[in-house]
C-alpha positions, 0 to 999 in steps of 0.5 A: 568433496565440498561444492561452492555455494555459487556452483549450486545456483544459490543467489539472492535476487536484487530488490525491485527498483521502486519509485516514490509515490505520494497521494491523498485520500478525501472523504466528501472533499475532506482529508481522511486521517488514519486511513490505511492503504495496501497496494496489490498488482492490478494484473496477475497474482499478488507478490510472493510471500517473501516480498514486502506488502506495499502500505501507506497510512494517511496523516492528519491532512489525508496525505500518504507516502507508499512504503515498500522496502523502507518508509516512504520509498515507493512502488515498483513501476506498474499498475496497482489496485489500492485497498483502503480501510479507515479504522476507528475506535469505539467511544471510550476505547483506546485499544487498537484491537477494538478498531473497526472499519468505518467504511465497513470493508467496502474498499478492502478487497482487490475485487472492489478497490478504492482506486487503481493507479499506475506507477512510472519510473521517477517520482509519482504524485498520485491523483487524490483518492475520493471516497464517496 
C-alpha cells in the first residue's frame, strides 16, 4: 500500500518574512570599507543550521545591506546582536586566506558584539555602528 506524502506530515515551512535593513559602520568617524557583519538573534539560541546566516559586507562608504535569503533582502523582525570583523591582508599578499581581523576579534562574538539592533516590519534604516 502506498501512503501519500501529505499523509505522513512532510511539509516545507514557508520562509520567514524579512524586512530590508541597511546601515553604516564607522571607525573614528570614518567609513569602514570591507567590514563583515553577521547577525544573531539577541535572545535564545541561534537559528537552526538549515536556516541562512544573515550577513552583510560594508562598501567603500561603510554602507551595508543585510542579506538573509537573497542579496540585500533584510532580516526577520526581532532583536539581533551584530558581530563584526574587519579583514585586512598583510602587506604584499593578495591571498584572502592570509587576511586577519584588524580589530583582533574584539567584536566577533555574541558575548561582545559590535552592536544590538531591533528590526521592525517594513524598511529599517539602522543607526550607524561606531567602532571606538
